[in-house]
DOLO-35556 format. One record per atom (N, C-alpha, C): residue in three letters; residue number from 1; x, y, z; atom name. Coordinates in Angstrom, 1 decimal. Layout:
N
<type=ala, seq=NUM, px=X, py=Y, pz=Z, atom=CA> .
...
This chain:
43
<type=unk, seq=1, px=-6.0, py=11.6, pz=6.7, atom=N> .
<type=unk, seq=1, px=-5.8, py=10.2, pz=6.4, atom=CA> .
<type=unk, seq=1, px=-5.6, py=9.4, pz=7.6, atom=C> .
<type=unk, seq=2, px=-4.9, py=9.9, pz=8.6, atom=N> .
<type=unk, seq=2, px=-4.7, py=9.2, pz=9.8, atom=CA> .
<type=unk, seq=2, px=-5.9, py=9.0, pz=10.6, atom=C> .
<type=unk, seq=3, px=-6.7, py=10.0, pz=10.6, atom=N> .
<type=unk, seq=3, px=-7.9, py=10.0, pz=11.5, atom=CA> .
<type=unk, seq=3, px=-9.1, py=9.3, pz=10.8, atom=C> .
<type=unk, seq=4, px=-9.2, py=9.3, pz=9.5, atom=N> .
<type=unk, seq=4, px=-10.3, py=8.7, pz=8.8, atom=CA> .
<type=unk, seq=4, px=-10.0, py=7.3, pz=8.3, atom=C> .
<type=unk, seq=5, px=-8.7, py=6.9, pz=8.2, atom=N> .
<type=unk, seq=5, px=-8.3, py=5.6, pz=7.6, atom=CA> .
<type=unk, seq=5, px=-8.5, py=5.6, pz=6.1, atom=C> .
<type=unk, seq=6, px=-8.8, py=6.7, pz=5.5, atom=N> .
<type=unk, seq=6, px=-8.9, py=6.8, pz=4.0, atom=CA> .
<type=unk, seq=6, px=-7.5, py=6.6, pz=3.4, atom=C> .
<type=unk, seq=7, px=-7.5, py=5.8, pz=2.3, atom=N> .
<type=unk, seq=7, px=-6.2, py=5.7, pz=1.5, atom=CA> .
<type=unk, seq=7, px=-6.4, py=6.5, pz=0.2, atom=C> .
<type=unk, seq=8, px=-5.3, py=7.0, pz=-0.3, atom=N> .
<type=unk, seq=8, px=-5.3, py=7.8, pz=-1.5, atom=CA> .
<type=unk, seq=8, px=-4.4, py=7.1, pz=-2.5, atom=C> .
<type=unk, seq=9, px=-4.6, py=7.4, pz=-3.8, atom=N> .
<type=unk, seq=9, px=-3.7, py=6.9, pz=-4.8, atom=CA> .
<type=unk, seq=9, px=-2.5, py=7.7, pz=-4.8, atom=C> .
<type=unk, seq=10, px=-1.4, py=7.3, pz=-5.5, atom=N> .
<type=unk, seq=10, px=-0.2, py=8.0, pz=-5.6, atom=CA> .
<type=unk, seq=10, px=-0.5, py=9.4, pz=-6.2, atom=C> .
<type=unk, seq=11, px=-1.3, py=9.4, pz=-7.3, atom=N> .
<type=unk, seq=11, px=-1.6, py=10.7, pz=-8.0, atom=CA> .
<type=unk, seq=11, px=-2.3, py=11.6, pz=-7.0, atom=C> .
<type=unk, seq=12, px=-3.2, py=11.1, pz=-6.2, atom=N> .
<type=unk, seq=12, px=-4.0, py=12.0, pz=-5.3, atom=CA> .
<type=unk, seq=12, px=-3.0, py=12.5, pz=-4.2, atom=C> .
<type=unk, seq=13, px=-2.1, py=11.7, pz=-3.7, atom=N> .
<type=unk, seq=13, px=-1.1, py=12.2, pz=-2.7, atom=CA> .
<type=unk, seq=13, px=-0.2, py=13.2, pz=-3.3, atom=C> .
<type=unk, seq=14, px=0.2, py=13.1, pz=-4.6, atom=N> .
<type=unk, seq=14, px=1.0, py=14.0, pz=-5.2, atom=CA> .
<type=unk, seq=14, px=0.3, py=15.4, pz=-5.4, atom=C> .
<type=unk, seq=15, px=-1.0, py=15.3, pz=-5.7, atom=N> .
<type=unk, seq=15, px=-1.8, py=16.5, pz=-5.8, atom=CA> .
<type=unk, seq=15, px=-2.0, py=17.2, pz=-4.5, atom=C> .
<type=unk, seq=16, px=-2.1, py=16.5, pz=-3.4, atom=N> .
<type=unk, seq=16, px=-2.3, py=17.1, pz=-2.1, atom=CA> .
<type=unk, seq=16, px=-1.0, py=17.5, pz=-1.4, atom=C> .
<type=unk, seq=17, px=0.1, py=17.2, pz=-2.0, atom=N> .
<type=unk, seq=17, px=1.5, py=17.5, pz=-1.5, atom=CA> .
<type=unk, seq=17, px=2.0, py=16.8, pz=-0.3, atom=C> .
<type=unk, seq=18, px=1.5, py=15.7, pz=0.2, atom=N> .
<type=unk, seq=18, px=2.2, py=15.1, pz=1.3, atom=CA> .
<type=unk, seq=18, px=3.4, py=14.2, pz=0.8, atom=C> .
<type=unk, seq=19, px=3.6, py=14.1, pz=-0.5, atom=N> .
<type=unk, seq=19, px=4.7, py=13.4, pz=-1.1, atom=CA> .
<type=unk, seq=19, px=5.5, py=14.3, pz=-2.1, atom=C> .
<type=unk, seq=20, px=6.8, py=14.1, pz=-2.3, atom=N> .
<type=unk, seq=20, px=7.6, py=14.9, pz=-3.2, atom=CA> .
<type=unk, seq=20, px=7.6, py=14.3, pz=-4.6, atom=C> .
<type=unk, seq=21, px=7.4, py=13.0, pz=-4.7, atom=N> .
<type=unk, seq=21, px=7.5, py=12.4, pz=-6.0, atom=CA> .
<type=unk, seq=21, px=6.8, py=11.1, pz=-6.0, atom=C> .
<type=unk, seq=22, px=6.4, py=10.6, pz=-7.2, atom=N> .
<type=unk, seq=22, px=5.7, py=9.3, pz=-7.4, atom=CA> .
<type=unk, seq=22, px=6.5, py=8.6, pz=-8.5, atom=C> .
<type=unk, seq=23, px=6.8, py=7.4, pz=-8.3, atom=N> .
<type=unk, seq=23, px=7.5, py=6.6, pz=-9.2, atom=CA> .
<type=unk, seq=23, px=6.8, py=5.4, pz=-9.7, atom=C> .
<type=unk, seq=24, px=6.9, py=5.0, pz=-11.0, atom=N> .
<type=unk, seq=24, px=6.2, py=3.8, pz=-11.4, atom=CA> .
<type=unk, seq=24, px=6.8, py=2.5, pz=-10.8, atom=C> .
<type=unk, seq=25, px=6.0, py=1.5, pz=-10.7, atom=N> .
<type=unk, seq=25, px=6.5, py=0.2, pz=-10.1, atom=CA> .
<type=unk, seq=25, px=7.7, py=-0.4, pz=-10.8, atom=C> .
<type=unk, seq=26, px=7.6, py=-0.3, pz=-12.1, atom=N> .
<type=unk, seq=26, px=8.7, py=-1.0, pz=-12.9, atom=CA> .
<type=unk, seq=26, px=10.0, py=-0.3, pz=-12.9, atom=C> .
<type=unk, seq=27, px=10.0, py=1.0, pz=-12.4, atom=N> .
<type=unk, seq=27, px=11.3, py=1.7, pz=-12.4, atom=CA> .
<type=unk, seq=27, px=11.5, py=2.3, pz=-11.0, atom=C> .
<type=unk, seq=28, px=10.9, py=1.7, pz=-10.0, atom=N> .
<type=unk, seq=28, px=10.9, py=2.3, pz=-8.6, atom=CA> .
<type=unk, seq=28, px=12.3, py=2.3, pz=-8.1, atom=C> .
<type=unk, seq=29, px=13.1, py=1.2, pz=-8.1, atom=N> .
<type=unk, seq=29, px=14.4, py=1.2, pz=-7.5, atom=CA> .
<type=unk, seq=29, px=15.3, py=2.2, pz=-8.1, atom=C> .
<type=unk, seq=30, px=15.3, py=2.3, pz=-9.4, atom=N> .
<type=unk, seq=30, px=16.2, py=3.2, pz=-10.2, atom=CA> .
<type=unk, seq=30, px=15.8, py=4.6, pz=-9.9, atom=C> .
<type=unk, seq=31, px=14.5, py=4.9, pz=-9.9, atom=N> .
<type=unk, seq=31, px=14.0, py=6.2, pz=-9.7, atom=CA> .
<type=unk, seq=31, px=14.3, py=6.7, pz=-8.3, atom=C> .
<type=unk, seq=32, px=14.2, py=5.9, pz=-7.3, atom=N> .
<type=unk, seq=32, px=14.5, py=6.2, pz=-5.9, atom=CA> .
<type=unk, seq=32, px=16.0, py=6.5, pz=-5.8, atom=C> .
<type=unk, seq=33, px=16.8, py=5.7, pz=-6.4, atom=N> .
<type=unk, seq=33, px=18.3, py=5.9, pz=-6.4, atom=CA> .
<type=unk, seq=33, px=18.6, py=7.2, pz=-7.0, atom=C> .
<type=unk, seq=34, px=18.0, py=7.6, pz=-8.1, atom=N> .
<type=unk, seq=34, px=18.3, py=8.8, pz=-8.8, atom=CA> .
<type=unk, seq=34, px=17.8, py=10.0, pz=-7.9, atom=C> .
<type=unk, seq=35, px=16.6, py=9.9, pz=-7.3, atom=N> .
<type=unk, seq=35, px=16.1, py=10.9, pz=-6.5, atom=CA> .
<type=unk, seq=35, px=17.0, py=11.2, pz=-5.3, atom=C> .
<type=unk, seq=36, px=17.5, py=10.1, pz=-4.7, atom=N> .
<type=unk, seq=36, px=18.5, py=10.3, pz=-3.6, atom=CA> .
<type=unk, seq=36, px=19.8, py=10.9, pz=-4.0, atom=C> .
<type=unk, seq=37, px=20.3, py=10.5, pz=-5.2, atom=N> .
<type=unk, seq=37, px=21.5, py=11.0, pz=-5.7, atom=CA> .
<type=unk, seq=37, px=21.4, py=12.5, pz=-5.9, atom=C> .
<type=unk, seq=38, px=20.2, py=12.9, pz=-6.5, atom=N> .
<type=unk, seq=38, px=19.9, py=14.3, pz=-6.7, atom=CA> .
<type=unk, seq=38, px=19.9, py=15.1, pz=-5.4, atom=C> .
<type=unk, seq=39, px=19.2, py=14.6, pz=-4.4, atom=N> .
<type=unk, seq=39, px=19.2, py=15.2, pz=-3.1, atom=CA> .
<type=unk, seq=39, px=20.6, py=15.4, pz=-2.5, atom=C> .
<type=unk, seq=40, px=21.4, py=14.4, pz=-2.6, atom=N> .
<type=unk, seq=40, px=22.8, py=14.4, pz=-2.1, atom=CA> .
<type=unk, seq=40, px=23.6, py=15.5, pz=-2.8, atom=C> .
<type=unk, seq=41, px=23.4, py=15.5, pz=-4.1, atom=N> .
<type=unk, seq=41, px=24.2, py=16.5, pz=-4.9, atom=CA> .
<type=unk, seq=41, px=23.8, py=17.9, pz=-4.6, atom=C> .
<type=unk, seq=42, px=22.6, py=18.1, pz=-4.2, atom=N> .
<type=unk, seq=42, px=22.1, py=19.5, pz=-3.9, atom=CA> .
<type=unk, seq=42, px=22.1, py=19.9, pz=-2.4, atom=C> .
<type=unk, seq=43, px=22.8, py=19.1, pz=-1.6, atom=N> .
<type=unk, seq=43, px=22.8, py=19.4, pz=-0.2, atom=CA> .
<type=unk, seq=43, px=24.2, py=19.8, pz=0.3, atom=C> .
């Protein structure tokens, strides 16, 4: 992606594994907060 300048959709990125999770726009803030809380609880 860096060398070609190609962009991918969230679903494509999730399939290729450079991201851990994908969240919908309308629930982004709450989803990120929960994701972070889960990481903290398991570390």
